[in-house]
N, C-alpha and C positions, 0 to 999 in steps of 0.2 A: 902158567899161574893165573888167577882169577884176582881179580881189581874190579871194582867199580871207578867211573869217573868219579872226580870231583861236581860234575854237575850234577851228578844225582844225591852227593856225597853231604852231609852238615843240615840236609833239608830238614821242616823242622814237621817230629810227628805228630802226629792225634793221638789218643787213647786207640787202643785197638777198642775195634763188638768184644762184648759176651762174647768168647771162647763157648757155651751153648745153643744161642743161635744159631738155628740152621739157613735163617740168609747166609750172602758173601758176603761184608762188606765190601763192595764194590772202589773202595778206597784206597786200603789193600792189596786190590789187584790189580786199580791205577801201581803202587807204590814196585811192588814184585815188576809190574814194566819195564818203569824206568827203571831201578836197578836191575832188571836186566840190558834194556838197551846200553845203560854203565858197560855193562860185563862184554857183547858183540860191537863196543865202540874198545874197546878198549883190546880186546883179540882182536879189532880190524888197523889199530893203530902203525902194524909195525910196515902196515903193503898203506899205506897217507893214504887210507878208506874212510869217508867218511859211511852210516849204515846207507844216508842216503844213495847214495855211490856203488854200497856196493849194493841190493838190491834193485839198481838201475842192468847196475852190470849181468844179475846175478839173468833181470830179464830175457835181459836180451843170449847171453848163453845158451838161454830153454829156448825161444822161440824157433821156428824152422823157420823163418821169411824173417826179412825184415821191419822193424816199428817203425808207427811217427808214433812224436815225442803228445799227442791224446794220448794215445791209446799211456803209452807211461805216464799218464798227470795224473790220469785212471787213474790205472794197476796201481803206482802207492799215493796213491790218496790230496794230490796236493795238486798248483795252481799252473800253470801252464806258463805261466813267466817263471816259475822255478826249476819247475825239467827244463824252460832255456841255460834258466843259468847251471846246475846242475849236467846241461847233453855240454855245453860250455867247455869246463873244467876240464871233463875223460876227456875231449877230442882235444883238446888241446894239450892232457895227455901224452895221449893213442892211444885209447883205450878201445875207444869207440870213433867210426867213421862219419859222416856224417852224407845225405843223397838225398836231389829229388825225385820223386811223391813223383812215380808215370802216369796216378791215377788218380789224383791230383796238388798239382803245381802249385798248389798256397801249401801246403805241404808239404815235409824233409821229412829221411826215413832214416836211422838207429843202426849200422849196427855193427856189433864186435871186431877189432880187430884180436887178430895173431893172439900181441900182448897183450891183448886186455884175457883172455879168455885163458891163456897162462895166471891169471893175475888170479882173473877172478878167480879158477879153480882152488889155487892153493891156499886164495884167503877163504875159502868159505871150510874151508878144513877146520880152519883155525877158529873157524865161530863152530862150525861142528864139538872140535874139541875142547870150546872151552862150557857151551851147551850139556855137555857132556861132562865136564864137574863137574859142575855146580851142579846137575841133575846124582849124581852120584855120590852126593853131599847127606844126601837126607834116605834115611832109611827107604825098603827093599817095601815095603810098607805102605810110603809112605809116593814113593813115586808108579807104584802098581794102582794109587787110588787117586794122584794126580791124576795120571795114563786119562781116567776111567772119566774120572768127571771130563778133563780137558772135551775125548771124546764127542762124551756124550752134550756138552754145551756147543761142540762143534755141531751135533748137530740140530738138537730146537732150532741154530739160530737160518742153521742151514732148512732148517723148514720154515720157519717165517718167511725168512724173504724169499722164499717162489711162491705167497700166496697169493 
């Protein structure tokens, strides 16, 4: 079941941009992003995870070696202090472990525990199902257009970042 968290409901909506305009309304993009975050938070709620916690566990699950707190902060786009608090919560739940970094004694390494791996796999499935449910609510033509547009936007942004 799809639901939007209360944090993304009840917000003041600005008038929509004229749909005949060729330029996207970035306010609309932001609104869609926030609504999707609400849906994802709803999907993760049964696992007791916040979106940032899920992303941290998913980063660790994909990593071939333990991650530094600095890498996690950069990947999530948050401050090192925010990651410290986030990691502390996940350690307390037994989902990740911290160990000294032999290459840099000032930093610590983050490793996913077996419990953390199980939880992130379960939560990933719920998250994908929520995405699927949302996407299936729009027409096949709109879906194809959305996927093509997002792929092209990602490519353009990637080329700008390479410069």
